[in-house]
C-alpha positions as CSV (number, residue, x, y, z in Angstrom):
1,X,0.0,0.0,0.0
2,X,1.4,3.4,-1.0
3,X,2.4,5.6,2.0
4,X,0.1,8.6,2.5
5,X,2.8,11.1,1.7
6,X,3.7,9.6,-1.7
7,X,0.0,9.3,-2.5
8,X,-0.6,13.0,-1.6
9,X,2.3,14.1,-3.8
10,X,0.9,12.1,-6.7
11,X,-2.6,13.5,-6.2
12,X,-1.3,17.1,-5.8
13,X,0.6,16.8,-9.1
14,X,-2.4,15.3,-10.9
15,X,-4.8,17.9,-9.6
16,X,-2.5,20.8,-10.5
17,X,-2.4,19.6,-14.1
18,X,-6.1,19.0,-14.2
19,X,-6.8,22.5,-12.9
20,X,-5.1,24.1,-15.8
21,X,-7.4,24.9,-18.7
22,X,-6.2,24.5,-22.3
23,X,-4.2,27.6,-23.4
24,X,-4.2,29.0,-26.9
25,X,-0.5,29.4,-27.5
26,X,-0.9,30.4,-31.2
27,X,-4.0,30.9,-33.4
28,X,-3.7,32.3,-36.9
29,X,-7.2,33.8,-36.5
30,X,-5.8,35.9,-33.6
31,X,-2.1,36.3,-34.3
32,X,-1.9,36.3,-38.1
33,X,-0.6,33.8,-40.6
34,X,2.1,31.4,-39.4
35,X,5.5,31.9,-41.1
36,X,6.0,30.5,-44.5
37,X,9.8,30.8,-44.1
38,X,11.4,27.6,-42.8
39,X,14.5,29.6,-41.7
40,X,12.4,32.0,-39.6
41,X,9.4,30.1,-38.1
42,X,6.8,31.8,-35.9
43,X,8.1,31.5,-32.3
44,X,5.8,30.1,-29.6
45,X,6.8,29.8,-26.0
46,X,5.0,27.0,-24.2
47,X,4.1,26.6,-20.5
48,X,2.9,23.8,-18.3
49,X,-0.4,22.3,-19.3
50,X,-2.1,21.8,-22.7
51,X,-1.1,24.4,-25.3
52,X,-3.1,24.7,-28.5
53,X,-1.7,25.6,-31.9
54,X,-4.3,26.5,-34.5
55,X,-4.0,27.4,-38.2
56,X,-4.7,26.5,-41.7
57,X,-2.6,25.2,-44.6
58,X,-3.0,24.8,-48.3
59,X,-4.2,27.7,-50.4
60,X,-2.5,31.2,-50.6
61,X,-3.4,34.3,-52.5
62,X,-0.7,33.4,-55.0
63,X,-1.7,30.7,-57.6
64,X,0.2,27.4,-57.3
65,X,1.9,28.5,-54.1
66,X,1.3,26.4,-51.0
67,X,0.7,27.9,-47.5
68,X,3.4,26.1,-45.5
69,X,3.3,26.7,-41.8
70,X,6.5,26.8,-39.8
71,X,6.3,27.2,-36.0
72,X,9.1,27.1,-33.4
73,X,8.1,26.0,-30.0
74,X,10.1,26.5,-26.8
75,X,9.7,23.8,-24.1
76,X,10.8,25.6,-20.9
77,X,13.5,24.4,-18.6
78,X,12.3,21.9,-16.0
79,X,9.6,20.7,-18.4
80,X,9.0,18.2,-21.2
81,X,6.7,17.7,-24.1
82,X,4.9,14.5,-23.3
83,X,2.2,14.5,-26.0
84,X,1.3,16.1,-29.3
85,X,-2.3,15.3,-30.2
86,X,-4.4,16.3,-33.2
87,X,-7.6,18.0,-31.9
88,X,-9.1,18.9,-35.3
89,X,-8.1,18.7,-39.0
90,X,-9.5,18.8,-42.5
91,X,-7.2,17.6,-45.2
92,X,-7.3,17.9,-49.0
93,X,-6.5,14.2,-49.7
94,X,-5.8,11.2,-47.6
95,X,-3.5,13.0,-45.3
96,X,-1.3,16.1,-44.5
97,X,2.2,16.3,-43.1
98,X,3.8,17.2,-39.8
99,X,7.6,17.2,-39.2
100,X,9.7,18.1,-36.2
101,X,13.3,19.2,-36.1
102,X,15.5,20.0,-33.1
103,X,16.5,23.7,-33.2
104,X,15.0,27.0,-34.3
105,X,14.4,26.1,-38.0
106,X,13.7,23.5,-40.6
107,X,16.8,22.9,-42.6
108,X,15.4,21.0,-45.6
109,X,13.0,22.4,-48.3
110,X,9.4,21.4,-48.8
111,X,10.2,19.5,-52.0
112,X,12.8,17.2,-50.2
113,X,12.5,13.8,-51.8
114,X,14.9,11.6,-49.9
115,X,13.5,9.6,-47.0
116,X,16.7,10.3,-45.1
117,X,16.4,13.7,-43.3
118,X,17.8,15.6,-40.4
119,X,14.3,15.7,-38.8
120,X,13.7,14.3,-35.4
121,X,10.6,12.7,-36.9
122,X,7.5,13.2,-39.0
123,X,4.0,11.7,-39.6
124,X,1.1,12.0,-41.9
125,X,-2.2,13.0,-40.3
126,X,-5.9,13.2,-41.3
127,X,-9.3,13.1,-39.9
128,X,-8.7,9.5,-38.7
129,X,-5.9,10.9,-36.5
130,X,-8.1,13.2,-34.5
131,X,-7.9,12.5,-30.8
132,X,-4.6,10.6,-31.1
133,X,-1.2,11.4,-29.6
134,X,1.1,11.6,-32.6
135,X,4.3,12.0,-30.7
136,X,5.2,8.2,-30.5
137,X,4.7,7.7,-34.3
138,X,6.6,10.9,-35.1
139,X,9.6,9.5,-33.1
140,X,9.5,6.2,-35.1
141,X,9.5,7.7,-38.6
142,X,11.9,6.1,-41.0
143,X,15.0,8.0,-42.2
144,X,15.0,10.4,-39.2
145,X,17.0,11.0,-36.1
146,X,14.2,9.5,-34.1
147,X,13.4,9.6,-30.4
148,X,11.5,7.7,-27.6
149,X,9.4,9.2,-24.9
150,X,8.9,12.9,-24.1
151,X,11.0,15.6,-25.7
152,X,13.2,17.4,-23.2
153,X,13.3,21.2,-22.6
154,X,14.6,23.0,-25.7
155,X,13.7,24.5,-29.1
156,X,11.8,22.5,-31.7
157,X,10.7,23.6,-35.2
158,X,7.3,22.3,-36.5
159,X,6.7,21.9,-40.2
160,X,3.0,21.7,-41.1
161,X,2.0,21.1,-44.7
162,X,-1.0,20.2,-46.9
163,X,-0.2,18.8,-50.4
164,X,-3.1,20.5,-52.1
165,X,-3.4,24.3,-52.6
166,X,-7.0,24.6,-53.8
167,X,-8.3,25.9,-50.4
168,X,-7.4,26.5,-46.8
169,X,-7.4,23.4,-44.6
170,X,-7.7,23.9,-40.8
171,X,-5.8,22.1,-38.1
172,X,-5.5,22.2,-34.4
173,X,-2.7,20.5,-32.3
174,X,-2.6,20.1,-28.5
175,X,0.8,20.1,-27.0
176,X,1.0,18.6,-23.5
177,X,3.8,20.1,-21.4
178,X,4.5,18.7,-17.9
179,X,7.1,19.4,-15.2
180,X,9.9,17.0,-15.0
181,X,9.5,15.1,-11.7
182,X,12.0,16.6,-9.1
183,X,14.5,13.9,-8.1
184,X,14.4,15.1,-4.5
185,X,10.6,14.7,-4.4
186,X,10.7,11.2,-5.8
187,X,13.6,10.2,-3.5
188,X,11.6,11.5,-0.5
189,X,8.5,9.6,-1.5
190,X,10.5,6.4,-2.2
191,X,12.4,6.8,1.1
192,X,9.1,7.1,3.0
193,X,7.7,4.2,1.2
194,X,10.7,2.0,2.0
195,X,10.7,3.1,5.7
196,X,7.0,2.3,6.1
197,X,7.4,-1.0,4.4
198,X,10.3,-2.0,6.7
199,X,8.3,-1.1,9.7
200,X,5.3,-3.1,8.5
201,X,7.5,-6.1,7.8
202,X,9.1,-5.7,11.2
203,X,5.7,-5.6,12.9
204,X,4.6,-8.6,10.9
205,X,7.7,-10.6,11.9
206,X,7.2,-9.8,15.6
207,X,3.6,-10.8,15.4
208,X,4.5,-14.1,13.7
209,X,7.1,-14.9,16.5
210,X,4.5,-14.1,19.2
211,X,2.0,-16.4,17.6
212,X,4.5,-19.2,17.4
213,X,5.5,-18.8,21.1
214,X,1.9,-18.9,22.1
């Protein structure tokens, strides 16, 4: 049975996350069009909780020119990106594209044809992806650097692209940012748990010996 202190720490952490409402970190309807320049993405600073990024891709006012969205997100020190879910999307064909690269920019052009890339990962998404955390499949993409688990504090560039340019196709991503568990807090909880367990085992042993003598 978990000690009360460890359980209280877990519940406090869970409640603090649950109490935070979703935050709109970037919305093209409010902040203007996301950057079309892969060398100078729109910068977005994240904070703990669920951060929403909304926009549209596809058509531009220039014929045959795609609206490519490049956004740089900053995961703050002491935090990690634990999920990147698709909240909403409408795509022109079977799917659209999302890529992630470590650092402040995307270093390859939109017409890159080789499967081998400097990206951390990428994935295709569509309406069937709505409600799903895309981060694990992004990290497993072939030809990329790849990663497992959460992304640590740092700068990451997002590349969001729709292959068709006949109209604007909306999207909404939810980025879950959580504090990294403090080692001291975990050590304290674990130490209390071990102390309580040893005491319980000791009492059980004493009780067993008393029963045998009786």
